[in-house]
C-alpha positions, 0 to 999 in steps of 0.5 A: 500499499502506498503511503506518504512518507513525511520524512522525504521532501517528496515521497515515492507516492508524491512523486508518482503523483507528480508524474501522473500530472505530468504525463497526463498533461503531455499526453492531453497536449500532444492530441489537442495541438494536432487540431487545427482550431486548437490554440497553439503553444509556446514551447520551442520558440515564442510568439506572443500572438499565440498568448493573445489567442489564448487570452481570446479564448478564455475571454470568449469561451466556448465548448473547445476551451478545454481543448486550447487549455490543453494544447497551450499548457499541456506541454509544461509536463516536460519540465515536471519530468526534468524536475523529477529526474534530478530529484531522483538523481540526487536521491539515488546517488547522493542521499543514499550511502549504499548505492555507489556512484558509477564512473562516468561511462558506466553511468551513461552506459546504463541510463542509455539502456534505460532509455533505449529499452523504453523508446524502442518498443514504442518506435517499433509499433509506431513506425508500422502504424504510421506506415498504413495510416494517413500522413506516413512520414518519410524517414531518411537513414540518418534520421532513423540512425539518429533516433536510435542513438538518441542523437537526432536533437542535434540535427538541423531542424530537429522538429522536421526530422524527429518522428514521432515528435514527442520522442525528441524527450529521449534525446534531451534526457541523454544530454541531461544525464551527461550534464549531471554526471560531467558538471553537476554531480560533484558541484555545489549550488554554484555550479547549478546556478552557472549552468542556468545562467549560461543557458539562460544567457544563450537563449535570452539573445536568441529571436524569439521565433528563430531557428537558433532558439528552437534548436537550443530548446530542443536540446539540454540548453533549453532545460536546464532551469527546471533540471537544476531546480530539482536538483537544488530542491533535493539538496537544499530545501527544507520542509514548509508548512501548508500555509507557505506552500498555498502561498507559493503555489497560487503565486506560481500559477499566477506566474506561469500566466504572466509569463506567457505575456513577455519573451524574457519572463517566459524563459523562466515559466518552467520553474514556476510550472515546477513549483505550482505541480509540487505544491499542488500535490503538497496541497491535495488530500492523501487519498487523492495523491495516492489515486493519482500516484497509480496513473504515475506508475504508467508514465513511462509506458504512456509516453512511448505509446501515446503517439501510436494511439494519437495517429489512429484517433486524431482523425475522428476529431478532426472530422468534427467529433472532437470529445468522442475522438479525445476519449477513445484516444484516452482509453486507447492510450491507457490500455496500450500503455498497460500492455506496453508497461509489461513488455518494458518489464520483461525487457529489464528482467531479460 
């Protein structure tokens, strides 16, 4: 039975609940933003017109408002996963005495295998489904090799060569693991802050809608803020009472909305997303956190398999049955994720 451990900054149950929130946002976002009428997100580049389109949707709500909100905000599940990844690395390699820190090559080999085992199952199923459904992608040999090696984030125009699109996350995580073991594992808080500042500086001088920023944010440079936030939280944060978390959570949600109005503020939005997510879990009733944590156990499998379900069901929503298609997609995702999890677990044991 899952329980909340109050001696930890984030218990296993709370981490699972956070994963559930993050994967729900990602899975629903990746479906909704494929609908032509949906308000598009500012993820890799910043376009203020998209933020204004969201404001218009909020001021003049219609039946598609949930689709607009999920399309615009759902991608922020990614920084929550980055935050949790850093928290987990610190908990495993820095706060657990009996777990030795492997050498750099062993560390990268272990985490490459972990990512590859998840990715290859979904990728194999997806390319077969993609080949027999409308809009099949035309793969080039370098793109395929890049995906298998999880290096295609480094290619020119990564948004055009990574297919399925959500699989950019695997290459990102491989880079993030490398930054951790090379620069952050033995560094103090100053190292983490320096990495954040350097990565922020590289982004802030870019054209908000330019290809340079797009490429930076497809790679670790665009993701060090939430990752280092998770690392610093795990190392230095202390327990706080609920009233403090309530204030932090309210201000963080407000900040996420305000950050959408300005390019320079937008670069810091992932930090507030992570604070809002952690605060939400800290404030929710224990029974709800435990219920939510069950979905979190499926998060990896949901991530790798949801592009398959999207490719199959998106046509229903595009033909006008928006919520019927979305509901069928959700049902299929959960069922396929359960089966995929069994396959991944067998691969780990084998």
